[in-house]
MARZAKE-297151 format. One record per residue (C-alpha): residue in one letter; x negated, y, z negated. Coordinates in Angstrom, 3 decimals, padded with zeros to 6 digits. Example, Ala and Ser with C-alpha at 12.3 -4.5 7.8 and 13.67 -1.06 7.14 Angstrom:
residues 2
  resn         u         v         w
     A  -012.300  -004.500  -007.800
     S  -013.670  -001.060  -007.140
This chain:
residues 534
  resn         u         v         w
     M   045.639  -047.752  -010.212
     A   046.070  -043.972  -010.300
     E   042.450  -043.544  -009.276
     S   042.837  -045.774  -006.229
     A   046.018  -043.906  -005.290
     T   044.135  -040.608  -005.451
     L   041.326  -041.961  -003.270
     G   043.867  -043.262  -000.807
     F   045.561  -039.871  -000.667
     L   042.226  -038.101  -000.072
     K   041.281  -040.507   002.707
     A   044.670  -040.173   004.384
     Y   044.778  -036.368   004.174
     S   041.066  -035.454   004.226
     I   041.242  -033.527   007.490
     P   044.348  -031.484   006.535
     L   042.801  -030.750   003.140
     L   039.561  -029.536   004.730
     L   041.549  -027.330   007.090
     L   043.496  -025.961   004.148
     L   040.294  -025.128   002.270
     F   038.889  -023.471   005.388
     L   041.990  -021.330   005.813
     A   041.898  -020.437   002.116
     S   038.291  -019.224   002.481
     L   039.249  -017.066   005.483
     I   042.122  -015.500   003.541
     R   039.867  -014.914   000.542
     N   037.396  -013.143   002.862
     K   040.119  -010.975   004.371
     Y   041.464  -009.797   001.024
     K   038.115  -009.356  -000.711
     A   038.528  -006.939  -003.609
     G   037.607  -003.365  -002.742
     L   037.142  -004.046   000.973
     S   040.511  -005.221   002.278
     D   041.691  -001.718   003.181
     I   038.542  -000.733   005.125
     P   039.356  -000.814   008.852
     G   037.496  -002.738   011.521
     P   037.943  -005.457   014.151
     P   040.698  -007.709   012.733
     I   038.747  -010.962   013.092
     A   035.652  -009.465   011.425
     A   037.417  -009.313   008.068
     Y   037.915  -013.093   008.131
     T   034.530  -014.362   009.353
     K   030.976  -013.186   010.006
     L   031.106  -015.131   013.283
     W   032.631  -012.024   014.911
     R   029.450  -010.135   014.117
     L   027.268  -012.987   015.367
     Y   029.183  -013.060   018.644
     D   028.800  -009.291   019.029
     V   025.024  -009.592   018.528
     W   024.877  -012.525   020.948
     K   026.342  -010.299   023.699
     G   023.335  -007.986   023.324
     Q   025.199  -004.671   023.129
     A   025.857  -004.360   019.391
     H   024.527  -000.779   019.351
     W   027.297   000.415   021.686
     T   029.858  -001.654   019.802
     S   028.923   000.191   016.591
     I   029.342   003.584   018.227
     Q   032.757   002.665   019.625
     L   033.957   001.159   016.334
     H   033.152   004.314   014.404
     K   034.885   006.439   017.041
     Q   037.957   004.241   016.575
     Y   037.982   003.663   012.826
     G   036.026   006.493   011.200
     K   033.022   006.688   008.874
     L   033.475   003.244   007.273
     V   033.910   000.129   009.416
     R   034.167  -003.453   008.172
     T   032.138  -005.635   010.573
     A   032.119  -008.849   008.488
     P   033.877  -010.010   005.294
     N   031.150  -008.465   003.138
     V   029.576  -005.937   005.525
     I   030.406  -002.235   005.879
     S   028.854  -000.011   008.548
     V   028.500   003.613   007.431
     A   028.433   006.640   009.746
     D   027.563   009.548   007.468
     A   024.117   011.149   007.199
     D   025.055   012.519   003.783
     E   024.908   008.928   002.492
     I   021.297   008.338   003.635
     S   019.781   009.695   000.429
     K   021.985   007.343  -001.598
     I   021.719   004.109   000.397
     Y   018.017   004.564   001.193
     S   017.034   006.218  -002.050
     I   013.337   006.442  -002.863
     K   014.218   004.479  -006.030
     G   015.196   001.501  -003.890
     D   018.214   000.533  -005.995
     Y   020.022  -000.518  -002.802
     T   017.959  -003.617  -002.064
     K   017.286  -005.253   001.286
     T   019.465  -008.166   002.362
     A   018.694  -011.737   003.423
     F   018.343  -010.486   007.006
     Y   014.778  -009.351   006.295
     P   012.890  -012.338   004.806
     I   013.588  -014.262   008.009
     Q   011.031  -011.950   009.608
     S   007.877  -013.132   007.898
     I   005.038  -015.513   008.646
     S   004.330  -018.828   006.957
     W   000.731  -019.313   005.870
     K  -000.731  -022.009   003.645
     K   002.709  -023.665   003.603
     Q   004.369  -020.652   001.999
     P   006.464  -017.817   003.493
     Q   004.422  -014.641   003.142
     M   006.500  -011.506   002.666
     N   005.250  -008.331   004.326
     L   006.175  -004.685   003.761
     F   009.146  -005.015   006.058
     S   010.483  -008.389   004.963
     T   010.126  -008.297   001.178
     R   013.336  -007.647  -000.750
     S   011.495  -006.846  -003.976
     E   011.057  -003.107  -004.475
     A   008.286  -003.712  -006.998
     E   006.355  -005.874  -004.525
     H   006.954  -003.339  -001.768
     R   005.582  -000.481  -003.894
     E   002.535  -002.524  -004.858
     Q   001.750  -003.596  -001.292
     R   002.386  -000.185   000.225
     K   000.082   001.437  -002.304
     K  -002.741  -000.809  -001.089
     I  -002.509   000.078   002.582
     A  -000.650   003.395   002.968
     N  -003.854   005.422   003.334
     A  -004.758   003.542   006.516
     Y  -001.561   004.813   008.178
     T  -001.951   008.519   007.409
     L  -002.347   010.843   010.384
     E  -005.812   011.884   009.206
     S  -006.982   008.291   008.935
     L  -005.526   007.209   012.282
     L  -007.038   010.134   014.174
     K  -010.479   008.779   013.331
     M  -009.628   006.089   015.899
     E  -008.313   008.535   018.506
     S  -011.148   007.824   020.933
     A  -009.987   004.186   021.046
     V  -006.565   005.373   022.230
     D  -008.343   007.443   024.890
     D  -010.151   004.335   026.118
     C  -006.832   002.512   026.525
     S  -005.282   005.571   028.182
     K  -008.132   005.743   030.683
     S  -007.654   002.097   031.602
     F  -003.894   002.574   031.880
     V  -004.185   005.602   034.188
     E  -006.670   003.723   036.380
     K  -004.226   000.826   036.733
     M  -001.359   003.173   037.629
     G  -003.633   005.029   040.059
     G  -004.210   001.765   041.895
     Y  -000.470   001.338   042.388
     A  -000.225   004.954   043.587
     D  -003.005   004.477   046.134
     R  -001.351   001.316   047.480
     S   002.127   002.938   047.457
     E   003.212  -000.183   045.592
     P   006.148  -000.215   043.150
     V   005.125  -001.041   039.590
     D   006.912  -002.768   036.728
     L   006.199   000.178   034.432
     G   008.217  -001.305   031.585
     A   005.917  -004.316   031.402
     W   002.748  -002.214   031.707
     L   003.874   000.052   028.894
     Q   004.108  -003.044   026.784
     Y   000.583  -004.085   027.699
     Y  -000.430  -000.566   026.669
     G   001.942  -001.058   023.851
     E   004.406  -004.019   023.662
     L   006.442  -007.134   024.827
     K   009.165  -008.794   027.014
     D   011.952  -011.442   027.442
     S   011.930  -015.134   026.270
     P   013.815  -018.099   024.828
     Y   015.326  -018.689   021.409
     G   012.383  -018.537   019.040
     L   011.304  -016.809   015.707
     E   010.516  -012.718   013.789
     G   010.017  -005.272   012.640
     P   010.950  -001.426   011.221
     A   009.777  -001.479   013.438
     D   009.291  -000.806   013.504
     V   007.079  -002.285   016.106
     S   005.349   000.800   016.913
     I   002.232   000.807   019.108
     A   000.969  -000.747   022.329
     F  -000.820  -004.054   022.168
     D  -004.265  -002.908   023.252
     V  -004.037   000.271   021.155
     V  -002.914  -001.872   018.225
     G  -005.918  -004.090   018.790
     E  -008.315  -001.146   018.700
     M  -006.792   000.422   015.598
     T  -006.318  -002.861   013.759
     F  -009.388  -004.903   014.731
     E  -011.605  -002.476   016.699
     T  -011.034  -004.874   019.582
     K  -008.837  -004.656   022.666
     F  -006.492  -007.613   023.011
     G  -006.988  -007.617   026.784
     F  -003.407  -007.020   027.933
     L  -004.394  -004.080   030.146
     D  -007.357  -005.895   031.693
     K  -005.263  -008.952   032.427
     G  -002.157  -007.010   033.419
     G  -000.075  -009.619   031.633
     D   000.608  -011.595   028.475
     V  -002.305  -012.888   026.379
     D  -001.947  -016.173   024.476
     G   001.810  -016.051   025.007
     M   002.189  -013.284   022.405
     M   004.780  -011.184   024.213
     Q   006.978  -014.205   024.823
     A   006.513  -015.402   021.253
     I   007.469  -012.066   019.715
     E   010.526  -011.876   021.907
     G   011.571  -015.316   020.723
     M   011.054  -014.257   017.125
     L   013.264  -011.221   017.660
     I   016.054  -013.275   019.202
     Y   015.937  -015.770   016.344
     A   015.936  -013.035   013.694
     S   018.719  -011.012   015.310
     H   021.048  -014.013   015.604
     I   020.251  -016.001   012.470
     G   020.068  -012.723   010.542
     Q   023.847  -012.463   010.893
     V   024.256  -015.834   009.139
     P   021.025  -015.918   007.078
     E   022.107  -018.975   005.088
     M   021.442  -020.955   008.283
     H   017.729  -020.049   008.178
     W   017.092  -022.600   005.430
     W   018.471  -025.331   007.678
     L   016.281  -024.214   010.600
     I   012.687  -022.971   010.616
     G   013.020  -021.536   007.099
     N   013.327  -024.965   005.503
     P   010.323  -025.313   003.119
     L   010.258  -029.063   003.740
     L   009.162  -028.494   007.333
     T   005.689  -027.240   006.445
     M   005.260  -030.155   004.043
     L   006.398  -032.761   006.541
     M   004.595  -031.087   009.452
     P   001.451  -029.295   008.179
     A   000.583  -028.246   011.741
     M   003.831  -026.283   011.993
     E   002.047  -023.036   011.126
     T   000.153  -023.273   014.403
     W   003.523  -022.739   016.114
     N   003.573  -019.182   014.771
     E   001.760  -017.351   017.552
     T   001.610  -014.100   015.576
     L  -000.326  -015.753   012.755
     M  -002.623  -017.647   015.124
     F  -003.216  -014.527   017.227
     T  -004.101  -012.599   014.061
     L  -006.495  -015.276   012.813
     K  -008.139  -015.403   016.244
     A  -008.611  -011.622   016.218
     I  -010.040  -011.768   012.690
     N  -012.471  -014.482   013.744
     S  -013.670  -012.327   016.640
     R  -014.925  -009.813   014.073
     T  -015.591  -011.849   010.958
     K  -014.547  -015.167   009.438
     I  -012.395  -016.734   006.782
     S  -014.632  -019.088   004.816
     R  -013.781  -022.628   003.738
     D  -012.561  -021.412   000.364
     G  -010.020  -019.242   002.170
     E  -011.752  -015.922   001.490
     L  -012.395  -013.312   004.157
     E  -015.956  -012.211   004.779
     L  -017.001  -009.129   006.752
     E  -020.410  -008.824   008.376
     E  -022.664  -006.265   006.803
     G  -022.971  -003.179   008.963
     R  -019.692  -003.838   010.802
     V  -017.570  -001.486   008.722
     G  -015.586   000.850   010.972
     N  -012.408   002.909   010.947
     D  -010.143   000.045   011.981
     M  -007.792  -001.490   009.436
     L  -009.587  -004.822   009.202
     S  -012.810  -003.022   008.270
     K  -011.129  -000.758   005.741
     W  -009.201  -003.508   003.993
     A  -012.107  -005.967   004.017
     A  -014.276  -003.274   002.419
     V  -011.664  -002.718  -000.296
     K  -011.534  -006.465  -000.909
     A  -015.328  -006.701  -001.152
     F  -015.368  -003.876  -003.700
     D  -012.358  -005.086  -005.714
     P  -010.877  -008.517  -004.853
     L  -008.050  -007.916  -007.328
     K  -006.920  -004.857  -005.396
     M  -006.851  -006.475  -001.947
     S  -006.726  -010.234  -001.360
     T  -007.360  -012.230   001.798
     R  -003.646  -013.027   001.816
     D  -002.828  -009.294   001.775
     I  -005.143  -008.630   004.713
     V  -003.833  -011.485   006.861
     V  -000.207  -010.544   006.198
     H  -000.663  -006.830   006.902
     L  -002.746  -007.434   010.023
     S  -000.199  -009.901   011.400
     T   002.540  -007.351   010.736
     N   000.610  -004.850   012.864
     V   000.333  -007.404   015.665
     F   004.043  -008.130   015.561
     A   005.419  -004.701   014.706
     G   002.741  -002.671   016.402
     S   003.907  -003.067   019.959
     D   007.633  -003.305   020.563
     T   009.130  -000.115   019.223
     T   006.508   002.146   020.747
     A   006.850   000.495   024.138
     I   010.620   000.966   023.901
     A   010.137   004.662   023.106
     L   007.597   005.136   025.931
     R   009.981   003.523   028.402
     A   012.831   005.727   027.209
     I   010.801   008.943   027.546
     L   009.665   008.222   031.102
     Y   013.008   006.783   032.206
     F   014.989   009.824   031.071
     L   012.427   012.180   032.619
     M   012.657   010.353   035.950
     K   016.464   010.419   035.733
     N   016.312   014.166   035.119
     P   013.822   015.702   037.605
     T   014.331   019.265   036.376
     K   013.252   018.194   032.876
     M   010.237   016.410   034.354
     E   009.270   019.549   036.288
     K   009.646   021.700   033.176
     L   007.335   019.383   031.245
     Q   004.808   019.294   034.101
     N   004.735   023.077   034.180
     E   004.151   023.273   030.427
     I   001.289   020.765   030.628
     D  -000.267   022.389   033.735
     D  -000.130   025.869   032.210
     A  -001.688   024.720   028.938
     F  -004.410   022.814   030.802
     K  -005.267   025.795   033.028
     A  -005.407   028.014   029.935
     G  -008.049   025.698   028.445
     K  -005.765   024.514   025.634
     L  -005.868   020.818   026.589
     S  -008.706   018.324   026.953
     H  -008.755   015.914   029.916
     F  -007.679   013.169   027.523
     I  -005.201   015.219   025.557
     Q  -005.925   015.236   021.844
     D  -003.118   014.715   019.394
     V  -003.619   018.067   017.678
     E  -003.392   019.760   021.094
     A  -000.148   017.994   021.932
     R   001.359   018.881   018.570
     N   000.399   022.558   018.707
     E   000.394   023.484   022.391
     L   003.196   021.430   023.957
     P   006.515   022.222   022.243
     Y   008.609   020.969   025.157
     L   006.757   017.638   025.138
     N   007.625   017.189   021.474
     A   011.257   018.017   022.222
     V   011.268   015.487   025.086
     I   009.911   012.745   022.799
     K   012.436   013.565   020.077
     E   015.360   013.623   022.493
     A   014.418   010.311   024.147
     M   014.146   008.641   020.753
     R   017.481   010.173   019.732
     L   019.193   008.951   022.872
     H   017.600   005.494   022.795
     P   016.420   004.484   019.279
     S   014.189   001.410   019.223
     V   016.174  -000.248   016.420
     G   019.620  -001.411   017.515
     F   021.173  -002.638   014.244
     M   022.004  -000.893   011.003
     F   019.393  -001.018   008.234
     E   021.135  -003.366   005.791
     R   021.181  -002.872   002.026
     H   023.065  -004.402  -000.930
     V   025.218  -002.123  -003.069
     P   023.696  -002.167  -006.585
     A   025.284  -003.345  -009.823
     D   028.484  -001.554  -010.872
     G   029.210  -000.650  -007.246
     A   029.045   002.761  -005.593
     T   031.200   005.415  -004.021
     I   030.394   005.815  -000.333
     C   032.254   008.306   001.862
     G   034.724   008.730  -000.988
     K   035.504   005.011  -001.177
     Y   034.474   002.699  -004.040
     I   032.418  -000.219  -002.662
     P   031.859  -003.204  -004.995
     E   028.385  -004.415  -005.917
     G   026.771  -006.945  -003.621
     T   028.501  -005.590  -000.524
     I   026.163  -005.152   002.441
     V   026.161  -001.558   003.687
     G   023.984   000.221   006.191
     I   023.581   002.983   008.736
     S   022.653   002.553   012.402
     P   020.421   005.153   014.079
     W   022.490   004.718   017.241
     V   025.665   005.775   015.452
     L   024.167   008.830   013.743
     Q   022.230   009.975   016.786
     H   025.234   009.784   019.114
     D   027.551   011.793   016.874
     P   029.180   014.383   019.207
     E   029.831   016.768   016.308
     V   026.085   017.008   015.694
     F   024.783   016.390   019.226
     P   027.160   017.890   021.826
     N   027.179   015.767   024.994
     P   025.444   013.016   022.990
     E   024.733   010.779   025.994
     S   023.011   013.567   027.929
     F   019.238   013.990   027.903
     E   018.796   017.566   026.674
     P   015.362   018.176   025.095
     E   016.222   021.871   024.833
     R   018.516   021.094   021.901
     W   015.364   020.519   019.793
     M   013.694   023.832   020.734
     E   013.785   026.207   017.795
     T   015.338   029.644   018.158
     D   016.361   032.270   015.646
     K   019.986   031.242   016.105
     N   019.848   027.473   015.774
     K   017.787   026.789   012.648
     A   020.786   025.460   010.706
     E   021.788   023.272   013.658
     L   018.236   021.937   013.919
     A   018.201   021.068   010.223
     N   021.459   019.146   010.665
     M   020.086   017.288   013.701
     E   016.954   016.381   011.761
     K   019.145   014.997   008.986
     H   020.842   012.757   011.563
     F   017.578   011.643   013.208
     F   017.183   008.155   011.774
     S   014.908   006.334   014.223
     F   012.203   005.664   011.621
     G   014.531   004.894   008.733
     A   014.376   006.767   005.429
     G   013.473   006.540   001.769
     S   010.876   004.169   000.345
     R   011.154   001.872   003.378
     V   010.577   004.539   006.033
     C   008.453   003.125   008.865
     I   004.828   003.110   007.743
     G   003.584   002.929   011.351
     R   005.409   005.982   012.661
     N   002.218   008.054   012.946
     I   000.616   005.448   015.210
     S   003.656   005.469   017.462
     Q   003.809   009.249   017.659
     I   000.109   009.603   018.387
     E   000.453   007.192   021.278
     M   003.448   008.992   022.742
     R   001.910   012.448   022.398
     K  -001.241   011.311   024.198
     I  -000.164   009.006   027.047
     I   003.030   010.798   028.179
     P   001.419   014.182   029.034
     L  -001.495   012.402   030.692
     L   000.805   010.423   033.000
     V   003.023   013.431   033.720
     R   000.002   015.567   034.584
     E  -001.604   012.984   036.867
     F   001.379   011.478   038.705
     E   004.731   012.077   040.306
     M   006.962   009.211   039.158
     S   010.322   008.145   040.545
     L   012.730   005.256   040.050
     G   013.298   002.739   042.822
     G   015.798  -000.060   043.284
     S   019.082   000.432   041.435
     K   017.574   003.349   039.459
     E   019.330   001.984   036.365
     W   017.718   000.017   033.571
     K   019.189  -002.936   031.739
     V   019.200  -002.913   027.930
     K   019.567  -005.879   025.610
     N   019.780  -005.450   021.864
     V   017.912  -008.195   020.015
     W   017.375  -006.118   016.846
     F   015.181  -003.908   019.044
     T   016.870  -002.313   022.061
     Q   014.604  -003.633   024.791
     Q   014.868  -002.316   028.329
     Q   014.230  -003.871   031.711
     M   013.065  -000.981   033.872
     P   013.752  -000.654   037.592
     P   010.592  -000.522   039.752
     V   008.727   002.797   039.545
     L   006.858   004.541   042.358
     F   003.689   006.445   041.435
     K   002.181   009.188   043.554
     R  -000.886   011.207   042.670
     R   000.015   014.849   042.158
     Q  -001.419   017.110   044.843
     K  -001.763   019.973   042.379
     S  -003.102   017.793   039.594
     A  -005.023   019.787   037.008
     S  -007.623   017.041   036.694
């Protein structure tokens, strides 16, 4: 009798009871131990949906800057999330020991192969796995190793300059943002799947360095196999679902999907694109092992890693090679294209800075210090203003638009003088650090001169370097940063030397933050320089 009365009560009051439980969970979130007194948007303390909505609007990077201006160094942006704005905390949160582990935001950004999610260097949360995998491939990303493929970058640069020259000769505006992606990266699409980076190098350059094969983006002047659209979709999915990562299991992260639909892996364009590129050079045999043709060993990453596998299969597996190559395809385009766009956009918006850079390049070329296709060592040693321009553009517009999330380790930690309990998500955004007016006066102004060393500013430079966070820090610092920097140091001076460039249309770009801060450039007018040093 009592049991039936209880059931009757639950049926009659089920909706009010559910609402009561929901309200109780919101209150519990708000007054979470150790976090309730940290300031932030009032709604954010109750629900992570505030953060999701902020990301959905596409301007979360500016929101972060404004929140820290309003609330200080610690800002609560979700019930269990604290944004930190203090460069002194970088060495703690992103310690080389890796005791602050990555959050559930990252595993979303991995491929599925052979019906299993395959963690890459970026997505794995295990520090032990990260150390083991990085040890296998780190040598391929050293500056010395990458410069063995420098002639391949020159080939892509030659093709790129020829394409831009055609626009100049026709006096036709060009969608430079898209072309920089073909040289290096991607564009806009629907809700899909996914850096850090860090996507960091142009598509055709990535193809040469990864597979010793151009992907064909420059030749086509457009997307190949839908890759740019697919990557964009992956970024949108990751940026949104990453705010509520528990939803991933109910969506494309559900392990039942690959069992019920074995062909689902063919939906992952990054994996299929990678396998296609591998098959253009070699093959994966029926037993799932990668084979490399004898005599085809080169300086590209596929050749290097296949050779390691052939010598010691326990050191490098086929799975390792496929995962790392696919990461290059995905992460090897976006961030560099974003940086290239930023450099040229800010130069065009600031003609006196453009002229100063042109003069530096012209003088060095006339003095015989530069090759026609500028070599990386020449750019590093002979063009100090170029290096300052690159640094300032990346400071002003970092490619990564969110904070790099980490979990506070066991026993908690003191951050900015405040005890933060274990398990709390904390992180630092490069946008916040790099727009700090106390470190970078007039932070929204493009001033490359601030990076030029003088006898008087060495301490200031050291402090700015400490706040430069575009490539991350610690054990998870972007492994592809050398590729990105090589590309920028080579293509930017070549374009500046050969062409006058100016913005058309509204002269203002549009930026949308989908984990990476992608820009839609206004049309650009190219004109061959009359006093070109070529």
